[in-house]
Residue frames as a rotation matrix with the C-alpha (Angstrom) as fourth column:
MET 1
-0.987 -0.161 0.022 106.21
-0.159 0.984 0.081 140.69
-0.035 0.077 -0.996 98.59
GLY 2
-0.210 0.970 -0.122 102.84
-0.977 -0.202 0.074 139.50
0.047 0.135 0.990 97.36
ILE 3
-0.594 0.162 0.788 100.79
-0.134 0.946 -0.296 136.38
-0.793 -0.282 -0.540 97.68
GLU 4
-0.574 0.424 -0.701 99.26
-0.779 -0.018 0.627 134.78
0.253 0.906 0.340 94.63
ILE 5
-0.452 0.544 0.707 96.12
-0.274 0.670 -0.690 132.71
-0.849 -0.505 -0.154 95.18
LYS 6
-0.624 0.291 -0.725 94.84
-0.722 0.142 0.678 130.50
0.300 0.946 0.121 92.40
LEU 7
-0.371 0.602 0.707 91.65
-0.344 0.619 -0.706 128.51
-0.863 -0.505 -0.023 92.77
SER 8
-0.880 0.134 -0.456 90.40
-0.407 0.284 0.868 126.12
0.246 0.949 -0.195 90.16
ASP 9
0.140 0.989 -0.054 87.08
-0.877 0.149 0.457 124.40
0.460 -0.017 0.888 89.79
GLN 10
0.018 -0.206 -0.978 88.80
0.166 0.966 -0.200 121.33
0.986 -0.159 0.052 91.24
GLN 11
-0.866 -0.388 -0.316 89.47
0.376 -0.088 -0.922 123.04
0.331 -0.917 0.222 94.57
LEU 12
-0.702 0.651 -0.290 86.19
-0.161 -0.542 -0.825 124.95
-0.694 -0.532 0.485 94.61
PRO 13
-0.886 0.368 0.283 83.60
0.428 0.412 0.804 123.17
0.179 0.834 -0.522 92.47
VAL 14
-0.561 0.796 0.228 80.11
-0.732 -0.605 0.313 124.51
0.387 0.009 0.922 91.85
THR 15
-0.713 0.386 0.586 77.33
-0.280 0.609 -0.742 122.80
-0.643 -0.693 -0.326 93.77
PRO 16
-0.760 0.511 0.402 74.53
0.650 0.580 0.491 120.77
0.017 0.634 -0.773 92.15
VAL 17
0.202 0.856 -0.475 72.07
0.786 -0.431 -0.443 123.41
-0.584 -0.284 -0.760 93.40
PHE 18
-0.051 -0.305 -0.951 74.03
-0.263 -0.915 0.307 126.19
-0.963 0.266 -0.033 91.65
VAL 19
-0.959 -0.264 0.107 74.22
0.004 0.362 0.932 124.07
-0.285 0.894 -0.346 88.48
ASP 20
-0.323 0.922 0.212 70.44
0.934 0.347 -0.087 123.65
-0.154 0.170 -0.973 88.62
PHE 21
0.298 0.370 -0.880 70.02
0.341 -0.902 -0.264 127.42
-0.891 -0.222 -0.395 89.07
LEU 22
-0.465 -0.573 -0.674 72.28
-0.447 -0.505 0.738 128.13
-0.764 0.645 -0.021 86.07
ASN 23
-0.888 0.183 0.423 70.51
0.423 0.685 0.593 125.46
-0.181 0.705 -0.686 84.00
HIS 24
0.135 0.978 -0.158 67.21
0.829 -0.199 -0.522 127.27
-0.542 -0.061 -0.838 84.57
ILE 25
0.222 -0.121 -0.968 68.77
-0.208 -0.975 0.075 130.48
-0.953 0.185 -0.241 83.27
VAL 26
-0.777 -0.606 -0.169 70.39
-0.321 0.151 0.935 128.79
-0.541 0.781 -0.312 80.25
ASP 27
-0.780 0.526 0.339 67.17
0.626 0.674 0.393 126.95
-0.022 0.519 -0.855 79.32
GLY 28
-0.780 0.498 0.379 64.96
-0.341 -0.847 0.408 129.97
0.524 0.189 0.830 80.04
GLN 29
-0.265 0.682 -0.682 62.96
0.643 0.652 0.403 127.98
0.719 -0.331 -0.611 82.60
SER 30
0.289 0.478 0.830 60.79
-0.374 -0.742 0.557 129.75
0.881 -0.471 -0.036 85.15
PHE 31
-0.832 -0.552 -0.060 61.69
-0.115 0.277 -0.954 129.61
0.543 -0.787 -0.294 88.83
MET 32
-0.174 0.851 0.496 58.03
-0.977 -0.213 0.024 129.62
0.126 -0.481 0.868 89.84
GLY 33
0.731 0.507 -0.457 56.93
-0.430 0.862 0.269 126.41
0.530 0.000 0.848 91.45
HIS 34
-0.175 -0.843 -0.509 60.24
0.245 0.464 -0.852 125.93
0.954 -0.273 0.125 93.23
GLU 35
0.552 0.461 -0.695 60.13
0.715 0.167 0.678 125.66
0.429 -0.872 -0.238 96.99
TRP 36
-0.339 -0.850 -0.403 63.04
0.934 -0.252 -0.253 128.00
0.114 -0.462 0.879 97.76
TYR 37
-0.659 0.048 0.751 61.19
0.168 -0.963 0.209 131.25
0.733 0.264 0.626 97.13
ASP 38
0.391 0.902 0.184 58.47
-0.117 -0.150 0.982 130.62
0.913 -0.405 0.047 99.75
GLN 39
-0.629 -0.778 0.005 60.34
-0.059 0.041 -0.997 131.42
0.775 -0.627 -0.072 102.96
LEU 40
-0.401 0.529 0.748 57.23
-0.901 -0.374 -0.218 131.79
0.164 -0.762 0.627 105.08
ASN 41
0.678 0.681 0.278 56.01
-0.702 0.711 -0.031 128.22
-0.219 -0.174 0.960 104.46
GLU 42
-0.225 -0.885 -0.409 59.34
-0.941 0.306 -0.145 126.41
0.253 0.352 -0.901 104.28
LYS 43
0.811 0.376 0.448 59.31
-0.471 0.874 0.118 122.63
-0.347 -0.306 0.886 104.10
LEU 44
0.015 -0.835 0.550 61.80
-0.031 0.549 0.835 119.90
-0.999 -0.030 -0.017 103.40
ASN 45
-0.020 -0.123 -0.992 63.17
-0.956 -0.289 0.055 119.91
-0.294 0.949 -0.112 99.87
THR 46
0.444 0.288 0.849 61.98
-0.145 0.957 -0.249 116.73
-0.884 -0.013 0.467 98.18
GLU 47
0.990 -0.030 -0.141 63.79
-0.141 0.015 -0.990 117.46
0.032 0.999 0.010 94.92
GLN 48
0.381 -0.920 0.089 67.34
-0.794 -0.276 0.542 117.15
-0.475 -0.277 -0.835 96.28
GLN 49
-0.045 -0.406 0.913 67.87
0.072 0.910 0.408 113.57
-0.996 0.084 -0.012 95.07
ASN 50
0.653 0.345 0.674 66.55
0.678 0.130 -0.723 114.36
-0.337 0.930 -0.149 91.57
LEU 51
0.922 -0.355 -0.152 68.71
-0.381 -0.902 -0.204 117.47
-0.065 0.247 -0.967 91.47
LEU 52
0.094 -0.929 0.357 71.81
-0.602 0.232 0.764 115.39
-0.793 -0.287 -0.537 92.27
LEU 53
0.093 -0.001 0.996 70.93
0.495 0.867 -0.046 112.86
-0.864 0.498 0.081 89.56
ARG 54
0.810 0.307 0.499 70.56
0.584 -0.346 -0.735 115.62
-0.053 0.887 -0.460 86.95
ALA 55
0.661 -0.530 -0.531 73.68
-0.085 -0.757 0.648 117.56
-0.745 -0.384 -0.545 88.02
ASN 56
-0.355 -0.879 0.319 76.16
0.276 0.227 0.934 116.07
-0.893 0.420 0.162 85.51
GLU 57
-0.138 0.396 0.908 73.79
0.989 0.102 0.105 116.44
-0.051 0.913 -0.406 82.55
ASN 58
0.859 0.510 -0.043 72.83
0.510 -0.860 0.005 119.98
-0.035 -0.026 -0.999 83.59
ALA 59
0.354 -0.818 -0.453 76.49
0.035 -0.472 0.881 120.92
-0.935 -0.328 -0.138 84.17
ARG 60
-0.485 -0.520 0.703 77.33
0.687 0.271 0.674 119.88
-0.541 0.810 0.226 80.60
LYS 61
0.294 0.680 0.672 74.47
0.927 -0.374 -0.027 122.03
0.232 0.631 -0.740 79.24
VAL 62
0.897 0.015 -0.441 75.62
0.217 -0.885 0.411 125.00
-0.385 -0.465 -0.798 81.31
ILE 63
0.004 -0.993 -0.118 79.28
0.127 -0.116 0.985 124.62
-0.992 -0.019 0.126 80.28
ASP 64
-0.451 -0.142 0.881 78.34
0.840 0.268 0.472 124.24
-0.303 0.953 -0.002 76.60
SER 65
0.564 0.737 0.371 76.29
0.805 -0.591 -0.050 127.45
0.183 0.326 -0.927 76.69
PRO 66
-0.369 -0.685 0.628 77.95
0.495 -0.717 -0.491 130.86
0.787 0.130 0.604 76.28
LEU 67
0.269 0.553 0.788 75.44
-0.450 -0.651 0.611 132.27
0.851 -0.519 0.074 78.80
GLY 68
0.958 0.068 -0.279 76.33
0.177 0.627 0.759 129.51
0.227 -0.776 0.588 81.27
GLN 69
0.105 -0.993 -0.058 80.05
0.915 0.120 -0.386 130.12
0.390 -0.013 0.921 80.82
GLN 70
-0.286 -0.150 0.947 79.52
0.045 -0.989 -0.143 133.84
0.957 0.001 0.289 81.38
ALA 71
0.656 0.620 0.431 77.53
-0.420 -0.175 0.890 133.20
0.627 -0.765 0.145 84.57
LEU 72
0.785 -0.429 -0.448 80.18
0.600 0.707 0.375 130.83
0.156 -0.563 0.812 85.96
VAL 73
-0.248 -0.909 0.334 82.99
0.750 -0.399 -0.528 133.30
0.613 0.120 0.781 85.29
ARG 74
-0.066 0.305 0.950 80.97
-0.283 -0.919 0.275 136.10
0.957 -0.251 0.147 86.92
ALA 75
0.899 0.429 -0.084 80.25
-0.071 0.333 0.940 133.97
0.431 -0.840 0.330 89.99
TYR 76
0.423 -0.825 -0.375 83.94
0.900 0.431 0.066 133.22
0.107 -0.365 0.925 90.49
GLU 77
-0.349 -0.514 0.784 84.85
0.424 -0.832 -0.357 136.89
0.836 0.208 0.509 89.90
LEU 78
0.341 0.569 0.748 82.42
-0.449 -0.600 0.662 137.95
0.826 -0.562 0.051 92.62
PHE 79
0.911 -0.068 -0.407 83.71
0.349 0.654 0.671 135.24
0.221 -0.753 0.620 94.96
VAL 80
-0.038 -0.999 -0.021 87.30
0.935 -0.028 -0.354 136.44
0.353 -0.033 0.935 94.51
ALA 81
-0.233 0.021 0.972 86.17
-0.005 -1.000 0.020 140.05
0.973 0.000 0.233 95.03
LEU 82
0.788 0.552 0.274 84.58
-0.312 -0.027 0.950 139.03
0.531 -0.834 0.151 98.34
LEU 83
0.720 -0.552 -0.421 87.64
0.671 0.709 0.217 137.02
0.179 -0.439 0.880 99.29
VAL 84
-0.299 -0.949 0.096 90.12
0.916 -0.314 -0.249 139.85
0.267 0.013 0.964 98.74
GLY 85
-0.024 0.368 -0.929 87.86
0.699 -0.659 -0.279 142.75
-0.715 -0.656 -0.241 99.71
ASP 86
-0.951 -0.223 0.215 87.57
0.307 -0.579 0.755 144.35
-0.044 0.784 0.619 96.28
ILE 87
-0.434 0.845 -0.313 84.48
0.301 -0.191 -0.934 146.48
-0.849 -0.500 -0.171 96.79
ALA 88
-0.678 0.156 -0.718 83.98
-0.618 -0.650 0.442 147.76
-0.398 0.744 0.537 93.22
PRO 89
-0.779 0.432 -0.455 82.23
-0.136 0.592 0.794 144.64
0.612 0.681 -0.402 91.82
ILE 90
-0.587 0.572 -0.572 80.23
0.809 0.425 -0.406 144.25
0.011 -0.702 -0.713 95.03
ARG 91
-0.595 0.337 -0.729 79.17
0.016 -0.903 -0.430 147.91
-0.803 -0.268 0.532 94.93
GLU 92
-0.838 0.275 -0.472 77.97
-0.521 -0.141 0.842 147.37
0.165 0.951 0.261 91.36
LEU 93
-0.598 0.631 -0.494 75.63
0.466 0.775 0.427 144.62
0.652 0.025 -0.757 92.59
GLN 94
-0.577 0.352 -0.737 74.54
0.703 -0.246 -0.668 146.69
-0.416 -0.903 -0.106 95.56
PHE 95
-0.625 0.315 -0.714 73.43
-0.356 -0.929 -0.099 149.53
-0.695 0.192 0.693 93.30
LYS 96
-0.835 0.307 -0.457 71.90
-0.376 0.288 0.881 147.21
0.402 0.907 -0.125 90.71
PHE 97
-0.180 0.767 -0.616 69.61
0.446 0.622 0.644 145.42
0.877 -0.159 -0.454 93.17
HIS 98
-0.532 0.130 0.837 67.65
-0.678 -0.658 -0.329 146.82
0.508 -0.742 0.438 96.06
PHE 99
-0.608 0.301 -0.735 66.29
0.499 0.864 -0.059 144.83
0.618 -0.403 -0.676 98.98
MET 100
-0.453 0.563 0.691 63.17
-0.681 -0.719 0.139 145.78
0.575 -0.408 0.709 100.85
PRO 101
-0.971 0.115 0.207 61.78
-0.072 0.689 -0.721 143.98
-0.226 -0.716 -0.661 103.92
ARG 102
-0.491 0.845 -0.212 58.38
-0.311 0.057 0.949 142.43
0.814 0.532 0.235 103.27
GLN 103
0.671 0.705 0.229 57.17
-0.514 0.220 0.829 140.20
0.534 -0.674 0.511 106.11
LYS 104
0.916 -0.319 0.243 59.17
-0.060 0.490 0.869 139.00
-0.396 -0.811 0.430 109.09
ASN 105
0.005 -0.996 0.092 62.37
-0.119 0.091 0.989 137.51
-0.993 -0.016 -0.118 107.60
SER 106
0.227 0.144 0.963 61.23
0.871 0.413 -0.267 137.53
-0.437 0.899 -0.032 103.98
TRP 107
-0.358 -0.472 -0.805 62.59
0.041 -0.870 0.492 140.00
-0.933 0.143 0.331 101.41
VAL 108
0.826 0.500 0.262 61.37
0.341 -0.073 -0.937 141.50
-0.449 0.863 -0.230 98.14
VAL 109
-0.308 -0.945 -0.105 64.13
0.334 -0.211 0.919 141.90
-0.891 0.248 0.381 95.54
PHE 110
0.776 0.520 0.357 63.72
0.515 -0.196 -0.835 144.12
-0.364 0.832 -0.419 92.51
GLY 111
-0.096 -0.868 0.487 66.14
0.995 -0.082 0.049 145.53
-0.003 0.489 0.872 89.98
ALA 112
-0.640 -0.225 -0.735 67.09
0.310 -0.951 0.022 149.17
-0.703 -0.214 0.678 89.66
GLY 113
-0.883 0.325 -0.339 64.39
-0.470 -0.628 0.621 151.20
-0.011 0.707 0.707 87.99
SER 114
-0.431 0.783 -0.449 61.65
0.165 0.557 0.814 148.67
0.887 0.277 -0.369 88.72
ALA 115
-0.356 0.408 0.841 58.97
-0.862 -0.491 -0.127 149.16
0.361 -0.770 0.526 91.30
PRO 116
-0.966 0.066 0.248 57.74
-0.070 0.863 -0.501 146.53
-0.247 -0.501 -0.829 93.71
SER 117
-0.546 0.827 -0.133 54.42
-0.049 0.127 0.991 145.01
0.836 0.548 -0.029 92.75
ALA 118
-0.414 0.483 0.772 51.49
-0.898 -0.356 -0.259 145.38
0.150 -0.800 0.581 95.10
C-alpha cells in the first residue's frame, strides 16, 4: 500500500523573493549590490515592499521564459527529493558545490573545479 502525494503551485506557491531571484537569472542581472550577500554587515531589507509590488510582473517573465520554467521545475524536484528522502538529486548538488568557512558565520561558495578567489 502506497501513499501518493501531489502538491501544486496552489498549495505551495513560490515566494516573491524566489521570483525575484529567478527573475535576475532570466534577465541576466547581477546579484551584486543586493543586501543578502553581506552577512557580516546585515541590516533591514528596505527593498521588500518594492519586491512585493514587482512580484506579479516578474513571475510572468519567469513563467514565460524557458530558463525560468526549468528553474521552477528543478526547485520543486529538489523539494520533493528532500521531502521523501531521495538522496541522489541532493548528492548531485553536494558534489557540484563546495562550501568553505570564511569568517565567523559567513561562507564562500564556489562550483566544482573553481578555486576560491583571494
